[in-house]
C-alpha positions as CSV (number, residue, x, y, z in Angstrom):
1,X,20.0,-4.4,7.1
2,X,19.6,-2.4,4.3
3,X,17.0,-4.2,2.2
4,X,16.2,-4.8,-1.6
5,X,13.2,-6.3,-3.8
6,X,13.5,-8.0,-6.9
7,X,10.8,-9.2,-9.1
8,X,12.1,-12.6,-9.4
9,X,12.7,-15.6,-7.8
10,X,16.2,-16.4,-5.7
11,X,16.4,-19.6,-3.5
12,X,19.9,-19.7,-1.0
13,X,23.0,-20.9,-2.5
14,X,22.0,-18.3,-5.3
15,X,24.0,-15.7,-7.7
16,X,23.0,-13.1,-8.6
17,X,23.3,-10.0,-10.7
18,X,21.2,-6.8,-8.6
19,X,19.9,-4.8,-11.1
20,X,20.2,-1.3,-11.9
21,X,18.0,0.9,-9.3
22,X,19.0,-1.6,-6.5
23,X,23.2,-0.8,-7.7
24,X,22.2,2.9,-7.6
25,X,21.1,2.2,-4.4
26,X,24.2,0.7,-3.1
27,X,26.1,3.4,-3.9
28,X,23.7,6.1,-2.1
29,X,24.0,3.7,0.8
30,X,27.8,3.3,1.2
31,X,27.7,-0.3,1.3
32,X,30.5,-2.1,0.1
33,X,31.4,-5.7,-0.9
34,X,31.0,-8.5,1.8
35,X,28.8,-6.6,4.1
36,X,25.3,-8.2,4.7
37,X,21.6,-7.0,2.9
38,X,18.7,-8.5,2.6
39,X,16.5,-9.1,-0.8
40,X,12.9,-10.0,-1.0
41,X,10.7,-10.5,-4.2
42,X,6.9,-10.4,-2.0
43,X,6.7,-14.3,-1.4
44,X,6.2,-13.2,2.1
45,X,9.5,-14.5,3.1
46,X,13.5,-12.8,3.2
47,X,16.6,-13.9,1.7
48,X,19.9,-12.8,3.9
49,X,23.0,-12.2,1.5
50,X,26.0,-11.2,1.1
51,X,26.9,-8.3,-1.9
52,X,30.2,-9.4,-3.1
53,X,31.0,-7.3,-5.4
54,X,29.8,-3.4,-6.2
55,X,30.9,-1.4,-9.4
56,X,30.1,1.7,-11.1
57,X,27.2,-0.1,-13.3
58,X,27.3,-4.0,-12.1
59,X,26.9,-5.4,-8.3
60,X,26.2,-9.4,-7.2
61,X,25.5,-11.2,-4.1
62,X,25.2,-14.6,-3.3
63,X,21.5,-15.8,-1.2
64,X,23.2,-16.9,2.2
65,X,19.7,-19.0,3.8
66,X,15.6,-18.4,3.7
67,X,13.8,-16.8,6.4
68,X,10.5,-17.3,7.0
69,X,9.2,-13.7,8.8
70,X,5.3,-13.2,9.5
71,X,5.3,-9.7,9.4
72,X,1.8,-8.9,7.6
73,X,-1.2,-7.8,9.7
74,X,-4.1,-10.8,10.1
75,X,-6.4,-8.2,8.9
76,X,-7.1,-7.5,5.9
77,X,-7.1,-3.8,4.6
78,X,-8.0,-2.4,0.6
79,X,-7.6,1.3,0.8
80,X,-10.0,2.7,-2.1
81,X,-8.3,5.6,-2.0
82,X,-9.8,8.3,-4.7
83,X,-6.5,10.0,-5.9
84,X,-5.6,13.3,-4.3
85,X,-3.4,16.2,-5.9
86,X,0.3,17.7,-4.7
87,X,2.4,14.7,-3.1
88,X,-0.5,13.9,-0.7
89,X,-1.7,10.7,-2.7
90,X,2.4,9.7,-2.8
91,X,2.3,10.6,1.0
92,X,-0.9,8.3,1.7
93,X,0.3,5.3,-0.1
94,X,3.6,5.0,1.8
95,X,2.7,5.5,5.2
96,X,-0.6,2.9,4.2
97,X,1.7,0.5,3.2
98,X,3.9,0.9,6.5
99,X,0.4,0.5,8.5
100,X,-0.2,-2.6,7.1
101,X,-2.4,-2.2,3.6
102,X,-3.3,-5.1,1.8
103,X,-4.0,-3.6,-1.1
104,X,-4.4,-0.4,-2.3
105,X,-7.3,0.8,-5.4
106,X,-7.1,4.3,-6.5
107,X,-10.4,6.0,-8.4
108,X,-11.7,8.8,-9.3
109,X,-14.6,10.3,-8.1
110,X,-16.1,13.7,-9.2
111,X,-14.2,16.0,-7.1
112,X,-10.5,14.9,-7.3
113,X,-8.3,17.5,-8.8
114,X,-5.7,15.6,-10.7
115,X,-7.5,13.4,-13.7
116,X,-5.6,10.7,-15.3
117,X,-7.0,8.2,-18.2
118,X,-4.9,6.4,-20.2
119,X,-1.1,6.2,-20.9
120,X,-0.4,8.8,-17.9
121,X,-3.2,6.7,-15.7
122,X,-0.6,3.6,-16.3
123,X,2.5,5.8,-15.0
124,X,1.2,7.3,-11.9
125,X,0.3,3.9,-11.2
126,X,3.0,2.0,-12.6
127,X,5.1,5.2,-10.0
128,X,2.8,4.6,-7.0
129,X,3.9,0.7,-7.3
130,X,7.1,2.0,-6.7
131,X,6.2,3.3,-4.5
132,X,4.6,1.0,-2.4
133,X,8.1,-1.3,-2.6
134,X,10.1,1.1,-1.0
135,X,8.2,1.1,1.5
136,X,8.4,-2.2,2.1
137,X,11.9,-2.4,1.6
138,X,12.2,0.4,4.7
139,X,9.0,-1.0,6.7
140,X,10.8,-4.5,6.7
141,X,7.2,-6.2,4.6
142,X,8.2,-9.3,2.4
143,X,4.4,-9.4,0.9
144,X,3.9,-6.2,-1.5
145,X,0.2,-5.0,-1.5
146,X,-0.9,-4.4,-5.0
147,X,-1.6,-1.0,-6.5
148,X,-4.7,-1.5,-9.0
149,X,-4.7,0.3,-12.1
150,X,-7.1,3.7,-12.3
151,X,-10.5,3.0,-12.0
152,X,-13.4,5.1,-12.1
153,X,-15.5,5.1,-9.1
154,X,-18.5,3.7,-10.3
155,X,-16.5,0.8,-11.8
156,X,-14.5,0.3,-8.9
157,X,-17.6,0.0,-6.8
158,X,-18.4,-2.7,-9.5
159,X,-15.3,-4.7,-8.7
160,X,-15.3,-4.7,-5.0
161,X,-15.0,-7.9,-3.2
162,X,-18.6,-8.9,-1.9
163,X,-18.2,-10.5,1.6
164,X,-15.5,-8.1,2.6
165,X,-17.1,-5.3,4.7
166,X,-17.2,-1.5,3.2
167,X,-17.2,1.3,5.3
168,X,-16.8,5.0,3.3
169,X,-15.1,8.3,5.4
170,X,-18.0,10.3,6.0
171,X,-20.1,12.3,8.8
172,X,-23.5,11.4,6.9
173,X,-25.1,8.8,8.8
174,X,-22.0,7.7,10.5
175,X,-21.3,5.6,13.1
176,X,-18.0,4.6,15.7
177,X,-15.7,2.7,14.2
178,X,-15.1,1.0,17.2
179,X,-19.3,-0.1,16.5
180,X,-18.6,-1.9,13.5
181,X,-18.4,-5.3,13.7
182,X,-15.7,-7.0,10.0
183,X,-16.0,-9.5,8.4
184,X,-13.3,-12.3,8.8
185,X,-12.8,-11.7,4.8
186,X,-11.3,-8.0,5.8
187,X,-12.1,-4.1,5.3
188,X,-12.6,-1.8,2.0
189,X,-12.0,1.4,3.4
190,X,-12.9,4.0,1.1
191,X,-11.1,7.5,0.8
192,X,-12.5,10.5,-0.8
193,X,-10.2,13.8,-2.4
194,X,-10.2,16.9,-1.2
195,X,-13.4,18.0,-2.4
196,X,-15.3,15.0,-0.6
197,X,-17.4,13.5,-2.0
198,X,-20.4,14.2,-3.7
199,X,-24.1,13.7,-2.4
200,X,-24.8,11.4,-4.8
201,X,-21.7,9.3,-4.6
202,X,-22.3,8.7,-1.0
203,X,-25.6,8.0,-2.0
204,X,-24.6,5.0,-4.2
205,X,-21.7,3.8,-2.0
206,X,-24.9,3.1,0.5
207,X,-26.7,1.6,-2.3
208,X,-23.9,-0.9,-2.3
209,X,-23.3,-1.3,1.0
210,X,-21.0,0.7,2.4
211,X,-21.5,2.1,5.9
212,X,-20.7,5.4,7.2
213,X,-17.8,5.8,9.8
214,X,-16.0,9.0,11.3
215,X,-13.7,9.7,13.3
216,X,-14.3,12.2,15.8
217,X,-16.4,15.4,15.0
218,X,-13.6,17.2,13.4
219,X,-13.6,17.5,9.0
220,X,-10.3,14.8,7.9
221,X,-8.1,15.9,5.1
222,X,-7.6,13.2,3.5
223,X,-4.2,12.3,4.2
224,X,-5.0,12.2,7.1
225,X,-8.6,10.3,7.1
226,X,-7.3,7.5,5.1
227,X,-4.2,6.7,7.6
228,X,-5.6,7.7,10.7
229,X,-8.7,5.2,10.3
230,X,-6.0,2.5,9.6
231,X,-3.9,2.9,12.4
232,X,-7.4,3.5,14.2
233,X,-8.8,0.3,12.5
234,X,-5.2,-1.7,13.4
235,X,-6.1,-0.6,17.1
236,X,-9.6,-2.3,17.4
237,X,-8.9,-5.3,15.2
238,X,-5.3,-5.8,13.5
239,X,-2.0,-6.3,15.1
240,X,-1.7,-3.3,17.0
241,X,-3.8,-4.9,20.2
């Protein structure tokens, strides 16, 4: 059943005017009045609804019920992702949400090929949040992971939650992922850019409590490393078991 995100409060019996982006999506999907859809607003619940009217620039729906759907992983994963170029970052965020990541923190490291700051960084972060929302619509998640503002490497290290297990994808001083004992509070996974971490960045991460992990002897691309690691962690400790 088609799912759509709304940012406002929802409740059973409510008749609601749908926002412009949802109206456009309804037309693309060729959904007609009296067909059923699902709405969600990120609070962990789903709201089955019926489309009442669909015009060129306007649509309304009636919320039929409220459902608690526990689609979230018990394993909390914060992805600290060095910004990659092209569509790699979009792909990484989309697929990490499908795999159950809890929060995304984009960072600028020394070897990032993309440099963002100011208004450009704010616009890119807003676009990434839209990609995350679309991934939740597709994957059935009712909690929307937050995309934090772009931060530089050192600021990102200083802002991390102290109680989580900190993992750095690297071949330097690395151990097998299966040998890690994760904290009950969750995991912080930090993935480098296309050019990898500098030696100085790796040493700073180790000093900040990160342990280096590897998924094997091969060097993975940045978009492969993050998704493979998340899938492996879900298999070892999360909802893939």
